[in-house]
PASEBA-1860 file (N, C-alpha, C; in nm, 3 decimals):
! residues 302
1> XXXXXXXX> 3.568/-5.930/-5.529/3.644/-5.890/-5.539/3.572/-5.742/-5.509 ~ 3.665/-5.668/-5.419/3.617/-5.559/-5.359/3.585/-5.437/-5.462 ~ 3.457/-5.355/-5.457/3.489/-5.248/-5.540/3.502/-5.103/-5.532 ~ 3.543/-5.064/-5.593/3.584/-4.907/-5.578/3.484/-4.816/-5.655 ~ 3.397/-4.735/-5.603/3.313/-4.621/-5.707/3.473/-4.536/-5.766 ~ 3.441/-4.492/-5.915/3.501/-4.392/-5.953/3.445/-4.287/-6.003 ~ 3.360/-4.175/-5.959/3.285/-4.082/-5.960/3.355/-3.990/-6.090 ~ 3.282/-3.990/-6.150/3.343/-3.950/-6.354/3.209/-3.883/-6.380
9> XXXXXXXX> 3.256/-3.812/-6.502/3.148/-3.706/-6.585/3.102/-3.772/-6.721 ~ 3.194/-3.943/-6.713/3.175/-3.985/-6.872/3.144/-4.102/-6.829 ~ 3.045/-4.125/-6.729/2.991/-4.279/-6.719/2.975/-4.386/-6.885 ~ 2.915/-4.296/-6.986/2.865/-4.354/-7.090/2.971/-4.366/-7.152 ~ 3.123/-4.354/-7.113/3.251/-4.371/-7.241/3.307/-4.488/-7.135 ~ 3.231/-4.551/-7.033/3.289/-4.630/-6.964/3.442/-4.525/-6.901 ~ 3.451/-4.433/-6.847/3.503/-4.336/-6.740/3.653/-4.262/-6.833 ~ 3.584/-4.288/-6.979/3.663/-4.242/-7.085/3.837/-4.325/-7.109
17> XXXXXXXX> 3.928/-4.259/-7.125/4.098/-4.316/-7.157/4.121/-4.299/-6.980 ~ 4.113/-4.206/-6.882/4.172/-4.207/-6.758/4.111/-4.321/-6.612 ~ 3.966/-4.264/-6.622/3.904/-4.374/-6.549/3.957/-4.535/-6.624 ~ 3.976/-4.547/-6.760/3.995/-4.684/-6.776/4.136/-4.717/-6.722 ~ 4.229/-4.595/-6.779/4.345/-4.648/-6.693/4.333/-4.610/-6.562 ~ 4.257/-4.593/-6.437/4.252/-4.596/-6.310/4.211/-4.774/-6.321 ~ 4.106/-4.795/-6.382/4.040/-4.934/-6.381/4.096/-5.056/-6.364 ~ 4.198/-5.022/-6.469/4.300/-5.127/-6.491/4.384/-5.077/-6.379
25> XXXXXXXX> 4.455/-5.011/-6.333/4.527/-4.997/-6.182/4.478/-5.097/-6.059 ~ 4.338/-5.038/-6.029/4.253/-5.083/-5.934/4.275/-5.233/-5.977 ~ 4.221/-5.292/-6.076/4.205/-5.444/-6.104/4.387/-5.499/-6.014 ~ 4.465/-5.435/-6.077/4.597/-5.513/-6.085/4.632/-5.468/-5.954 ~ 4.503/-5.461/-5.870/4.524/-5.433/-5.714/4.433/-5.522/-5.645 ~ 4.348/-5.582/-5.725/4.226/-5.659/-5.665/4.101/-5.589/-5.623 ~ 4.127/-5.478/-5.691/3.996/-5.393/-5.697/3.927/-5.388/-5.792 ~ 3.762/-5.397/-5.820/3.663/-5.388/-5.933/3.636/-5.213/-5.945
33> XXXXXXXX> 3.668/-5.143/-6.072/3.620/-5.015/-6.056/3.446/-5.020/-6.115 ~ 3.389/-4.899/-6.006/3.253/-4.871/-6.100/3.218/-4.731/-6.096 ~ 3.211/-4.714/-6.225/3.190/-4.592/-6.280/3.074/-4.535/-6.283 ~ 3.067/-4.431/-6.172/2.901/-4.361/-6.133/2.950/-4.192/-6.139 ~ 2.783/-4.166/-6.215/2.839/-4.019/-6.177/2.732/-4.003/-6.067 ~ 2.793/-3.871/-6.024/2.749/-3.795/-5.867/2.637/-3.793/-5.881 ~ 2.576/-3.720/-5.977/2.441/-3.659/-5.990/2.344/-3.780/-6.011 ~ 2.371/-3.919/-6.025/2.317/-4.075/-6.000/2.357/-4.054/-5.829
41> XXXXXXXX> 2.349/-4.026/-5.768/2.399/-4.085/-5.592/2.226/-4.030/-5.582 ~ 2.219/-4.022/-5.420/2.068/-3.942/-5.390/2.129/-3.995/-5.220 ~ 2.068/-3.882/-5.161/2.110/-3.940/-4.998/1.986/-3.920/-4.930 ~ 2.013/-3.999/-4.797/1.889/-4.056/-4.782/1.828/-3.995/-4.538 ~ 1.758/-3.963/-4.554/1.822/-3.906/-4.396/1.672/-3.976/-4.346 ~ 1.706/-4.112/-4.280/1.584/-4.226/-4.234/1.602/-4.274/-4.051 ~ 1.533/-4.279/-3.964/1.548/-4.303/-3.859/1.661/-4.244/-3.833 ~ 1.708/-4.158/-3.798/1.809/-4.082/-3.792/1.930/-4.117/-3.808
49> XXXXXXXX> 1.939/-4.200/-3.967/2.033/-4.227/-4.009/2.053/-4.167/-4.146 ~ 2.170/-4.111/-4.151/2.203/-4.067/-4.315/2.242/-4.126/-4.415 ~ 2.208/-4.200/-4.557/2.300/-4.317/-4.617/2.302/-4.213/-4.765 ~ 2.434/-4.232/-4.814/2.469/-4.225/-4.925/2.439/-4.343/-5.022 ~ 2.327/-4.314/-5.119/2.293/-4.434/-5.206/2.383/-4.421/-5.316 ~ 2.409/-4.506/-5.441/2.579/-4.495/-5.490/2.516/-4.625/-5.604 ~ 2.455/-4.564/-5.703/2.413/-4.721/-5.779/2.501/-4.782/-5.825 ~ 2.480/-4.945/-5.823/2.527/-5.018/-5.844/2.673/-5.035/-5.760
57> XXXXXXXX> 2.667/-5.027/-5.630/2.739/-5.039/-5.518/2.640/-5.058/-5.434 ~ 2.670/-5.247/-5.376/2.622/-5.320/-5.333/2.649/-5.338/-5.175 ~ 2.824/-5.327/-5.136/2.843/-5.333/-4.991/2.920/-5.156/-4.954 ~ 2.910/-5.069/-4.867/3.024/-5.018/-4.855/3.119/-5.012/-4.897 ~ 3.240/-4.880/-4.989/3.330/-4.916/-5.057/3.426/-4.797/-4.904 ~ 3.559/-4.880/-4.870/3.641/-4.771/-4.796/3.737/-4.621/-4.845 ~ 3.734/-4.628/-4.969/3.747/-4.545/-5.117/3.651/-4.496/-5.198 ~ 3.721/-4.414/-5.267/3.671/-4.357/-5.413/3.734/-4.271/-5.464
65> XXXXXXXX> 3.760/-4.277/-5.585/3.833/-4.165/-5.648/3.751/-4.079/-5.766 ~ 3.766/-3.961/-5.727/3.721/-3.807/-5.800/3.760/-3.805/-5.942 ~ 3.741/-3.839/-6.066/3.746/-3.784/-6.215/3.687/-3.751/-6.250 ~ 3.572/-3.699/-6.217/3.491/-3.525/-6.252/3.428/-3.517/-6.230 ~ 3.344/-3.448/-6.177/3.217/-3.316/-6.143/3.174/-3.263/-6.274 ~ 3.041/-3.353/-6.299/2.986/-3.266/-6.446/2.888/-3.108/-6.337 ~ 2.914/-3.060/-6.509/2.816/-2.914/-6.465/2.710/-2.881/-6.405 ~ 2.639/-2.831/-6.392/2.534/-2.805/-6.353/2.463/-2.647/-6.262
73> XXXXXXXX> 2.412/-2.635/-6.264/2.347/-2.532/-6.135/2.411/-2.532/-5.982 ~ 2.386/-2.388/-5.952/2.450/-2.391/-5.833/2.443/-2.487/-5.698 ~ 2.254/-2.510/-5.708/2.226/-2.616/-5.640/2.297/-2.740/-5.687 ~ 2.273/-2.768/-5.765/2.328/-2.953/-5.844/2.475/-2.979/-5.795 ~ 2.509/-2.853/-5.827/2.705/-2.889/-5.781/2.718/-2.892/-5.641 ~ 2.656/-2.794/-5.552/2.659/-2.805/-5.402/2.621/-2.957/-5.346 ~ 2.517/-2.967/-5.396/2.469/-3.112/-5.378/2.564/-3.228/-5.385 ~ 2.626/-3.208/-5.524/2.728/-3.338/-5.557/2.884/-3.332/-5.468
81> XXXXXXXX> 2.875/-3.205/-5.429/2.991/-3.174/-5.352/3.001/-3.223/-5.202 ~ 2.803/-3.259/-5.133/2.812/-3.184/-5.052/2.796/-3.404/-5.001 ~ 2.749/-3.471/-5.150/2.792/-3.636/-5.146/2.921/-3.657/-5.062 ~ 3.044/-3.582/-5.182/3.149/-3.604/-5.102/3.209/-3.552/-4.972 ~ 3.164/-3.477/-4.906/3.149/-3.435/-4.783/3.109/-3.559/-4.700 ~ 2.971/-3.557/-4.712/2.895/-3.646/-4.638/2.958/-3.809/-4.666 ~ 3.036/-3.871/-4.750/3.103/-3.995/-4.768/3.240/-3.967/-4.639 ~ 3.351/-3.872/-4.712/3.430/-3.814/-4.566/3.368/-3.825/-4.436
89> XXXXXXXX> 3.261/-3.732/-4.395/3.287/-3.799/-4.237/3.240/-3.904/-4.214 ~ 3.138/-4.002/-4.270/3.153/-4.123/-4.260/3.247/-4.247/-4.330 ~ 3.342/-4.177/-4.309/3.498/-4.269/-4.325/3.543/-4.277/-4.472 ~ 3.470/-4.263/-4.563/3.527/-4.315/-4.687/3.653/-4.231/-4.692 ~ 3.795/-4.344/-4.795/3.884/-4.182/-4.839/3.843/-4.139/-4.966 ~ 3.828/-4.010/-4.930/3.797/-3.937/-5.134/3.913/-3.911/-5.188 ~ 3.973/-3.892/-5.281/4.079/-3.867/-5.326/4.013/-3.777/-5.518 ~ 3.999/-3.707/-5.528/4.141/-3.563/-5.441/4.010/-3.537/-5.330
97> XXXXXXXX> 4.027/-3.493/-5.202/3.943/-3.466/-5.075/3.801/-3.336/-5.102 ~ 3.724/-3.319/-5.043/3.583/-3.233/-5.110/3.654/-3.104/-5.112 ~ 3.729/-3.065/-5.035/3.772/-2.909/-5.012/3.843/-2.886/-5.126 ~ 3.937/-3.014/-5.112/4.028/-2.943/-5.252/4.007/-2.905/-5.351 ~ 3.901/-2.992/-5.403/3.786/-2.975/-5.566/3.767/-2.804/-5.510 ~ 3.710/-2.812/-5.396/3.575/-2.658/-5.405/3.709/-2.557/-5.410 ~ 3.810/-2.586/-5.368/3.947/-2.472/-5.352/3.957/-2.437/-5.496 ~ 4.027/-2.544/-5.559/4.082/-2.564/-5.686/3.985/-2.490/-5.817
105> XXXXXXXX> 3.861/-2.508/-5.811/3.747/-2.462/-5.862/3.746/-2.346/-5.880 ~ 3.752/-2.300/-5.784/3.744/-2.141/-5.770/3.844/-2.110/-5.746 ~ 3.912/-2.040/-5.917/4.000/-2.036/-5.885/4.079/-1.829/-5.817 ~ 3.954/-1.802/-5.753/4.005/-1.716/-5.727/4.045/-1.772/-5.563 ~ 3.940/-1.826/-5.522/3.987/-1.888/-5.409/4.196/-1.943/-5.382 ~ 4.220/-2.037/-5.490/4.338/-2.052/-5.565/4.434/-1.927/-5.515 ~ 4.364/-1.857/-5.555/4.532/-1.725/-5.652/4.535/-1.681/-5.506 ~ 4.430/-1.658/-5.368/4.460/-1.578/-5.249/4.518/-1.723/-5.193
113> XXXXXXXX> 4.504/-1.826/-5.191/4.631/-1.916/-5.099/4.750/-1.910/-5.189 ~ 4.818/-1.881/-5.296/4.895/-1.900/-5.295/4.990/-1.799/-5.285 ~ 4.900/-1.682/-5.272/4.957/-1.543/-5.257/5.023/-1.584/-5.092 ~ 4.906/-1.642/-5.010/4.873/-1.608/-4.896/5.022/-1.713/-4.822 ~ 5.053/-1.828/-4.921/5.156/-1.951/-4.831/5.280/-1.850/-4.951 ~ 5.313/-1.754/-4.963/5.461/-1.721/-5.038/5.484/-1.753/-5.167 ~ 5.337/-1.820/-5.304/5.372/-1.886/-5.402/5.352/-1.772/-5.523 ~ 5.436/-1.758/-5.535/5.408/-1.665/-5.634/5.322/-1.685/-5.781
121> XXXXXXXX> 5.255/-1.566/-5.790/5.110/-1.597/-5.872/5.075/-1.456/-5.911 ~ 4.989/-1.437/-6.059/4.984/-1.327/-6.153/4.874/-1.232/-6.039 ~ 4.925/-1.095/-6.089/4.830/-0.982/-6.035/4.674/-1.072/-6.056 ~ 4.522/-1.065/-5.977/4.470/-1.132/-6.004/4.314/-1.015/-5.934 ~ 4.232/-0.954/-6.034/4.121/-0.905/-5.947/3.982/-0.968/-6.010 ~ 3.890/-0.991/-5.870/3.782/-1.089/-5.893/3.670/-0.930/-5.840 ~ 3.554/-0.950/-5.914/3.417/-0.867/-5.866/3.313/-0.917/-5.966 ~ 3.239/-0.845/-5.963/3.050/-0.921/-5.964/3.027/-0.786/-6.109
129> XXXXXXXX> 3.062/-0.652/-6.047/2.970/-0.554/-6.104/3.098/-0.513/-6.225 ~ 3.003/-0.497/-6.358/3.047/-0.485/-6.479/3.179/-0.347/-6.501 ~ 3.097/-0.229/-6.435/3.142/-0.111/-6.439/3.289/-0.124/-6.316 ~ 3.269/-0.215/-6.277/3.390/-0.225/-6.154/3.527/-0.317/-6.224 ~ 3.463/-0.433/-6.338/3.566/-0.482/-6.419/3.620/-0.394/-6.487 ~ 3.569/-0.300/-6.578/3.583/-0.211/-6.634/3.677/-0.103/-6.593 ~ 3.673/-0.050/-6.470/3.761/0.047/-6.426/3.928/-0.039/-6.408 ~ 3.910/-0.146/-6.360/4.030/-0.215/-6.351/4.102/-0.242/-6.484
137> XXXXXXXX> 4.018/-0.293/-6.568/4.072/-0.324/-6.722/4.169/-0.202/-6.670 ~ 4.091/-0.069/-6.744/4.130/0.037/-6.789/4.289/0.108/-6.725 ~ 4.275/0.064/-6.579/4.408/0.056/-6.521/4.487/0.020/-6.581 ~ 4.489/-0.113/-6.571/4.594/-0.189/-6.618/4.645/-0.226/-6.705 ~ 4.569/-0.150/-6.893/4.613/-0.120/-6.971/4.668/-0.010/-6.962 ~ 4.640/0.042/-6.915/4.683/0.248/-6.922/4.830/0.162/-6.878 ~ 4.904/0.065/-6.761/5.013/0.075/-6.712/5.061/0.007/-6.810 ~ 5.066/0.020/-6.915/5.108/-0.088/-7.056/5.059/-0.236/-7.056
145> XXXXXXXX> 5.036/-0.288/-6.964/4.958/-0.434/-6.922/4.887/-0.504/-7.013 ~ 4.873/-0.643/-7.030/4.763/-0.693/-7.090/4.677/-0.783/-7.013 ~ 4.545/-0.791/-6.970/4.458/-0.922/-6.922/4.417/-1.068/-6.981 ~ 4.413/-1.116/-6.890/4.332/-1.272/-6.961/4.221/-1.195/-6.812 ~ 4.082/-1.223/-6.916/4.005/-1.318/-6.862/3.918/-1.445/-6.807 ~ 3.943/-1.492/-6.700/3.900/-1.638/-6.750/3.737/-1.698/-6.658 ~ 3.698/-1.775/-6.699/3.634/-1.797/-6.619/3.617/-1.864/-6.470 ~ 3.520/-1.800/-6.367/3.584/-1.850/-6.236/3.598/-1.963/-6.159
153> XXXXXXXX> 3.493/-2.066/-6.238/3.535/-2.232/-6.246/3.534/-2.301/-6.410 ~ 3.604/-2.337/-6.472/3.620/-2.353/-6.565/3.779/-2.448/-6.613 ~ 3.791/-2.510/-6.709/3.901/-2.582/-6.769/3.969/-2.622/-6.918 ~ 4.054/-2.657/-6.914/4.119/-2.732/-7.088/4.086/-2.504/-7.133 ~ 4.098/-2.385/-7.087/4.123/-2.306/-7.192/3.952/-2.249/-7.245 ~ 3.878/-2.356/-7.242/3.752/-2.270/-7.211/3.674/-2.148/-7.184 ~ 3.627/-2.019/-7.275/3.582/-1.920/-7.274/3.736/-1.819/-7.189 ~ 3.851/-1.839/-7.199/3.961/-1.764/-7.178/4.014/-1.670/-7.266
161> XXXXXXXX> 3.977/-1.535/-7.241/4.037/-1.438/-7.377/4.101/-1.331/-7.330 ~ 4.193/-1.293/-7.368/4.258/-1.139/-7.355/4.216/-1.047/-7.383 ~ 4.307/-0.944/-7.320/4.201/-0.795/-7.327/4.355/-0.725/-7.320 ~ 4.317/-0.653/-7.454/4.454/-0.630/-7.467/4.388/-0.453/-7.526 ~ 4.268/-0.403/-7.535/4.251/-0.247/-7.570/4.119/-0.220/-7.557 ~ 4.099/-0.099/-7.491/3.998/-0.117/-7.448/3.889/-0.162/-7.512 ~ 3.812/-0.098/-7.659/3.738/-0.175/-7.748/3.712/-0.328/-7.718 ~ 3.772/-0.405/-7.611/3.707/-0.537/-7.595/3.655/-0.516/-7.489
169> XXXXXXXX> 3.577/-0.380/-7.383/3.518/-0.386/-7.265/3.428/-0.435/-7.309 ~ 3.368/-0.401/-7.462/3.229/-0.428/-7.511/3.132/-0.563/-7.527 ~ 3.311/-0.675/-7.456/3.217/-0.800/-7.495/3.090/-0.824/-7.381 ~ 2.974/-0.887/-7.455/2.870/-0.918/-7.349/2.920/-0.996/-7.284 ~ 2.851/-1.013/-7.175/2.849/-1.091/-7.039/2.811/-1.237/-7.106 ~ 2.868/-1.356/-7.096/2.768/-1.433/-7.151/2.846/-1.519/-7.036 ~ 2.836/-1.741/-7.070/2.780/-1.822/-6.999/2.923/-1.838/-6.946 ~ 3.039/-1.805/-6.975/3.155/-1.813/-6.931/3.227/-1.711/-6.853
177> XXXXXXXX> 3.125/-1.591/-6.831/3.186/-1.492/-6.697/3.076/-1.555/-6.575 ~ 2.945/-1.549/-6.650/2.835/-1.607/-6.529/2.845/-1.532/-6.413 ~ 2.837/-1.370/-6.411/2.809/-1.265/-6.381/2.952/-1.287/-6.243 ~ 3.056/-1.312/-6.286/3.204/-1.296/-6.204/3.299/-1.256/-6.299 ~ 3.383/-1.138/-6.271/3.461/-1.118/-6.361/3.593/-1.202/-6.258 ~ 3.675/-1.263/-6.352/3.796/-1.324/-6.278/3.916/-1.268/-6.385 ~ 3.942/-1.142/-6.311/4.088/-1.096/-6.427/4.209/-1.109/-6.366 ~ 4.351/-1.145/-6.468/4.454/-1.201/-6.395/4.571/-1.109/-6.554
185> XXXXXXXX> 4.648/-1.071/-6.454/4.720/-0.997/-6.525/4.818/-1.159/-6.611 ~ 4.854/-1.069/-6.766/4.857/-1.237/-6.854/5.063/-1.201/-6.856 ~ 5.095/-1.296/-6.833/5.244/-1.333/-6.817/5.302/-1.254/-6.978 ~ 5.392/-1.206/-6.956/5.490/-1.143/-7.062/5.626/-1.280/-7.058 ~ 5.652/-1.347/-7.174/5.710/-1.470/-7.135/5.802/-1.498/-7.214 ~ 5.802/-1.334/-7.332/5.941/-1.321/-7.435/5.937/-1.450/-7.494 ~ 6.090/-1.518/-7.483/6.136/-1.607/-7.572/6.078/-1.768/-7.514 ~ 6.083/-1.758/-7.408/5.974/-1.880/-7.335/5.850/-1.893/-7.329
193> XXXXXXXX> 5.809/-1.924/-7.488/5.676/-1.906/-7.552/5.632/-2.074/-7.512 ~ 5.591/-2.118/-7.383/5.542/-2.226/-7.362/5.535/-2.223/-7.172 ~ 5.417/-2.331/-7.152/5.420/-2.345/-7.057/5.458/-2.430/-6.921 ~ 5.416/-2.493/-6.821/5.450/-2.637/-6.764/5.320/-2.639/-6.676 ~ 5.354/-2.833/-6.704/5.245/-2.860/-6.619/5.347/-2.965/-6.532 ~ 5.322/-2.945/-6.430/5.404/-3.068/-6.289/5.303/-3.105/-6.206 ~ 5.276/-3.277/-6.269/5.189/-3.338/-6.168/5.280/-3.384/-6.031 ~ 5.164/-3.351/-5.947/5.236/-3.317/-5.817/5.131/-3.449/-5.701
201> XXXXXXXX> 5.227/-3.595/-5.675/5.143/-3.681/-5.554/5.235/-3.707/-5.462 ~ 5.131/-3.655/-5.368/5.211/-3.732/-5.208/5.321/-3.645/-5.173 ~ 5.317/-3.498/-5.248/5.470/-3.369/-5.210/5.573/-3.406/-5.263 ~ 5.525/-3.516/-5.417/5.653/-3.509/-5.500/5.608/-3.524/-5.656 ~ 5.702/-3.435/-5.725/5.675/-3.442/-5.835/5.711/-3.514/-5.946 ~ 5.565/-3.578/-5.967/5.608/-3.728/-6.037/5.674/-3.686/-6.136 ~ 5.614/-3.649/-6.233/5.625/-3.586/-6.376/5.637/-3.427/-6.400 ~ 5.671/-3.372/-6.486/5.660/-3.238/-6.529/5.701/-3.243/-6.685
209> XXXXXXXX> 5.563/-3.180/-6.761/5.618/-3.122/-6.921/5.630/-3.003/-6.911 ~ 5.673/-2.999/-7.066/5.683/-2.842/-7.129/5.573/-2.836/-7.251 ~ 5.476/-2.787/-7.220/5.376/-2.755/-7.333/5.362/-2.636/-7.386 ~ 5.335/-2.665/-7.517/5.358/-2.566/-7.674/5.253/-2.533/-7.709 ~ 5.154/-2.431/-7.789/5.081/-2.440/-7.800/5.034/-2.338/-7.996 ~ 5.007/-2.381/-8.035/5.057/-2.266/-8.178/4.976/-2.164/-8.162 ~ 4.966/-2.093/-8.017/4.877/-1.964/-7.974/4.920/-1.950/-7.885 ~ 4.872/-1.830/-7.830/4.911/-1.831/-7.619/4.888/-1.864/-7.562
217> XXXXXXXX> 4.811/-1.991/-7.587/4.737/-2.108/-7.469/4.834/-2.235/-7.509 ~ 4.809/-2.350/-7.399/4.902/-2.425/-7.447/4.865/-2.541/-7.326 ~ 4.684/-2.561/-7.387/4.665/-2.665/-7.344/4.616/-2.770/-7.423 ~ 4.687/-2.911/-7.365/4.651/-3.033/-7.434/4.551/-2.999/-7.500 ~ 4.437/-3.024/-7.447/4.355/-3.030/-7.502/4.303/-2.942/-7.616 ~ 4.369/-2.853/-7.619/4.394/-2.755/-7.730/4.508/-2.823/-7.836 ~ 4.545/-2.913/-7.838/4.663/-2.910/-7.939/4.800/-2.916/-7.905 ~ 4.848/-2.882/-7.801/4.948/-2.789/-7.767/5.050/-2.962/-7.725
225> XXXXXXXX> 5.173/-2.916/-7.796/5.306/-3.065/-7.770/5.356/-3.068/-7.611 ~ 5.365/-3.201/-7.625/5.445/-3.180/-7.504/5.559/-3.242/-7.458 ~ 5.677/-3.220/-7.380/5.800/-3.278/-7.370/5.833/-3.285/-7.256 ~ 5.911/-3.380/-7.231/5.956/-3.393/-7.091/6.066/-3.274/-7.068 ~ 6.081/-3.224/-6.924/6.099/-3.119/-6.838/6.193/-3.148/-6.720 ~ 6.306/-3.123/-6.719/6.356/-3.167/-6.559/6.451/-2.992/-6.528 ~ 6.357/-2.935/-6.578/6.418/-2.805/-6.458/6.364/-2.803/-6.303 ~ 6.456/-2.766/-6.266/6.418/-2.850/-6.068/6.337/-2.716/-6.049
233> XXXXXXXX> 6.413/-2.584/-6.096/6.279/-2.477/-6.007/6.132/-2.504/-5.999 ~ 6.110/-2.513/-6.164/5.994/-2.585/-6.228/5.903/-2.672/-6.121 ~ 5.994/-2.777/-6.102/5.938/-2.935/-5.977/5.914/-2.849/-5.889 ~ 5.988/-2.743/-5.827/5.983/-2.780/-5.690/5.866/-2.654/-5.663 ~ 5.884/-2.558/-5.743/5.737/-2.436/-5.712/5.626/-2.541/-5.730 ~ 5.571/-2.643/-5.827/5.484/-2.710/-5.823/5.463/-2.787/-5.702 ~ 5.515/-2.815/-5.656/5.515/-2.902/-5.502/5.437/-2.779/-5.407 ~ 5.520/-2.687/-5.428/5.513/-2.529/-5.335/5.337/-2.514/-5.326
241> XXXXXXXX> 5.307/-2.516/-5.454/5.172/-2.514/-5.492/5.049/-2.574/-5.427 ~ 5.160/-2.696/-5.465/5.042/-2.831/-5.414/4.986/-2.834/-5.199 ~ 5.113/-2.817/-5.200/5.121/-2.751/-5.036/5.025/-2.638/-5.009 ~ 5.024/-2.539/-5.082/4.950/-2.445/-5.029/4.807/-2.454/-5.044 ~ 4.773/-2.560/-5.118/4.630/-2.589/-5.113/4.589/-2.675/-5.039 ~ 4.701/-2.810/-5.002/4.683/-2.870/-4.929/4.595/-3.032/-5.028 ~ 4.627/-3.047/-5.061/4.559/-3.138/-5.165/4.670/-3.309/-5.178 ~ 4.619/-3.363/-5.186/4.694/-3.497/-5.203/4.762/-3.540/-5.356
249> XXXXXXXX> 4.704/-3.468/-5.422/4.757/-3.496/-5.606/4.688/-3.375/-5.711 ~ 4.791/-3.287/-5.796/4.738/-3.201/-5.860/4.826/-3.185/-5.972 ~ 4.770/-3.124/-6.070/4.836/-3.041/-6.164/4.868/-2.881/-6.132 ~ 4.979/-2.891/-6.191/4.969/-2.755/-6.165/5.037/-2.689/-6.290 ~ 5.007/-2.557/-6.312/5.014/-2.498/-6.425/5.127/-2.379/-6.413 ~ 5.202/-2.378/-6.469/5.340/-2.256/-6.433/5.391/-2.176/-6.542 ~ 5.395/-2.094/-6.559/5.473/-1.992/-6.639/5.617/-1.955/-6.655 ~ 5.678/-1.987/-6.759/5.827/-1.886/-6.699/5.813/-1.715/-6.754
257> XXXXXXXX> 5.839/-1.643/-6.725/5.815/-1.521/-6.781/6.003/-1.419/-6.846 ~ 5.996/-1.341/-6.922/6.053/-1.283/-6.990/6.170/-1.233/-6.948 ~ 6.188/-1.239/-6.764/6.273/-1.228/-6.691/6.332/-1.357/-6.600 ~ 6.283/-1.465/-6.666/6.297/-1.573/-6.619/6.255/-1.587/-6.496 ~ 6.141/-1.549/-6.406/6.094/-1.577/-6.300/5.957/-1.736/-6.325 ~ 5.962/-1.777/-6.232/5.838/-1.797/-6.232/5.673/-1.796/-6.159 ~ 5.605/-1.805/-6.228/5.470/-1.739/-6.200/5.356/-1.912/-6.186 ~ 5.279/-1.954/-6.099/5.186/-2.018/-6.087/5.058/-1.957/-6.134
265> XXXXXXXX> 5.035/-2.033/-6.269/4.861/-1.975/-6.285/4.742/-2.070/-6.262 ~ 4.744/-2.192/-6.242/4.663/-2.233/-6.174/4.684/-2.411/-6.102 ~ 4.616/-2.412/-6.016/4.608/-2.537/-5.954/4.503/-2.634/-5.969 ~ 4.514/-2.757/-6.032/4.400/-2.866/-6.065/4.375/-2.954/-5.966 ~ 4.308/-2.938/-5.933/4.243/-3.057/-5.826/4.193/-3.234/-5.904 ~ 4.163/-3.234/-6.086/4.083/-3.333/-6.052/4.208/-3.323/-6.249 ~ 4.318/-3.309/-6.235/4.389/-3.310/-6.335/4.397/-3.401/-6.463 ~ 4.368/-3.407/-6.622/4.445/-3.538/-6.637/4.577/-3.521/-6.690
273> XXXXXXXX> 4.613/-3.663/-6.736/4.752/-3.703/-6.754/4.760/-3.751/-6.875 ~ 4.687/-3.786/-6.968/4.718/-3.826/-7.086/4.833/-3.778/-7.152 ~ 4.881/-3.650/-7.158/4.966/-3.594/-7.250/5.053/-3.658/-7.137 ~ 5.106/-3.622/-7.043/5.166/-3.650/-6.926/5.239/-3.833/-6.956 ~ 5.170/-3.857/-6.965/5.162/-4.016/-6.976/5.283/-4.038/-7.168 ~ 5.282/-3.952/-7.212/5.347/-3.953/-7.321/5.511/-3.946/-7.317 ~ 5.487/-3.878/-7.194/5.622/-3.876/-7.163/5.723/-3.840/-7.043 ~ 5.657/-3.976/-6.997/5.704/-4.048/-6.859/5.734/-4.207/-6.875
281> XXXXXXXX> 5.808/-4.275/-6.836/5.760/-4.474/-6.829/5.702/-4.440/-6.718 ~ 5.723/-4.405/-6.618/5.569/-4.430/-6.489/5.473/-4.432/-6.559 ~ 5.393/-4.543/-6.494/5.264/-4.507/-6.502/5.209/-4.422/-6.385 ~ 5.162/-4.299/-6.445/5.079/-4.200/-6.334/4.964/-4.298/-6.256 ~ 4.866/-4.372/-6.337/4.727/-4.427/-6.300/4.756/-4.542/-6.151 ~ 4.863/-4.571/-6.210/4.937/-4.673/-6.064/4.987/-4.582/-5.926 ~ 5.028/-4.517/-5.969/5.099/-4.445/-5.856/4.965/-4.376/-5.793 ~ 4.887/-4.346/-5.859/4.747/-4.242/-5.850/4.715/-4.381/-5.721
289> XXXXXXXX> 4.700/-4.451/-5.759/4.576/-4.572/-5.690/4.659/-4.672/-5.604 ~ 4.807/-4.635/-5.576/4.867/-4.698/-5.457/4.889/-4.581/-5.358 ~ 4.878/-4.382/-5.419/4.899/-4.328/-5.365/4.742/-4.321/-5.242 ~ 4.635/-4.353/-5.303/4.513/-4.363/-5.295/4.507/-4.468/-5.179 ~ 4.534/-4.583/-5.216/4.541/-4.692/-5.101/4.643/-4.721/-4.932 ~ 4.694/-4.616/-5.013/4.840/-4.587/-4.871/4.787/-4.454/-4.774 ~ 4.650/-4.414/-4.828/4.642/-4.260/-4.772/4.518/-4.334/-4.696 ~ 4.421/-4.429/-4.758/4.307/-4.504/-4.729/4.364/-4.525/-4.543
297> XXXXXX> 4.490/-4.683/-4.615/4.531/-4.687/-4.510/4.546/-4.652/-4.392 ~ 4.604/-4.518/-4.429/4.689/-4.397/-4.255/4.553/-4.363/-4.189 ~ 4.434/-4.341/-4.298/4.308/-4.321/-4.240/4.237/-4.405/-4.165 ~ 4.234/-4.520/-4.197/4.166/-4.635/-4.125/4.291/-4.648/-3.969 ~ 4.374/-4.603/-3.998/4.499/-4.673/-3.839/4.454/-4.561/-3.755 ~ 4.446/-4.439/-3.769/4.355/-4.323/-3.728/4.271/-4.338/-3.617
END
């Protein structure tokens, strides 16, 4: 049986729910999934040949699925991403590709690309100096708006905080800020007390859901409730956002403001879909695996 590496940060959990869903989808197509963490791989340069060693993989695979990249130091993350870049240069179809992952992990770059492609996203500021961040906060608060401060690299709402009054400027620099202030205007939603997740695969909105939490954050990982959504403008904006990033598949987070305008908040290159799976009859893992195999076939033909 052909073996496909699934790069995950949940090797001890056999890939977790998502890894197992992918493994089953691959098995239905004659592939055996190998759960492996990027930090366990290594590179050798010997006899003028570059080789990426993937534990447990006896023969080179034409494909790999990236389900997670473990947190680490800057040097560790660069090393892990370079492994993906090397595998791509050597002809392996990586899903999602390394550049897309790097782009979406950096929320600042995502914001810039969205704006450059005409996709509405909240006003955003990125700086390193605390006094610069304070000045921006003061200007925004003086204009009657509220700010959200987020980790530049982060997910599932971890480290996200509201800045509503000057007293909050005294918050100490912590592990989530990590020396870079990513500030974004909070979208005032009025009666739309929910957000949306659009799951885009190969330019198509495979599933769209509405998420509603008990507070102002609506992450499924934090207990938000999911329901199906058939709002066409939401799906269309999700597709445009994914196209702006240049990504094979994505989870696009969208909010509707009090005036009914839609805004893209975030684009995720390694999105979870457990919540989405509860509101659709489609098997999302099957769709992802089929798209990877389609892409790999196209790559091999070029």
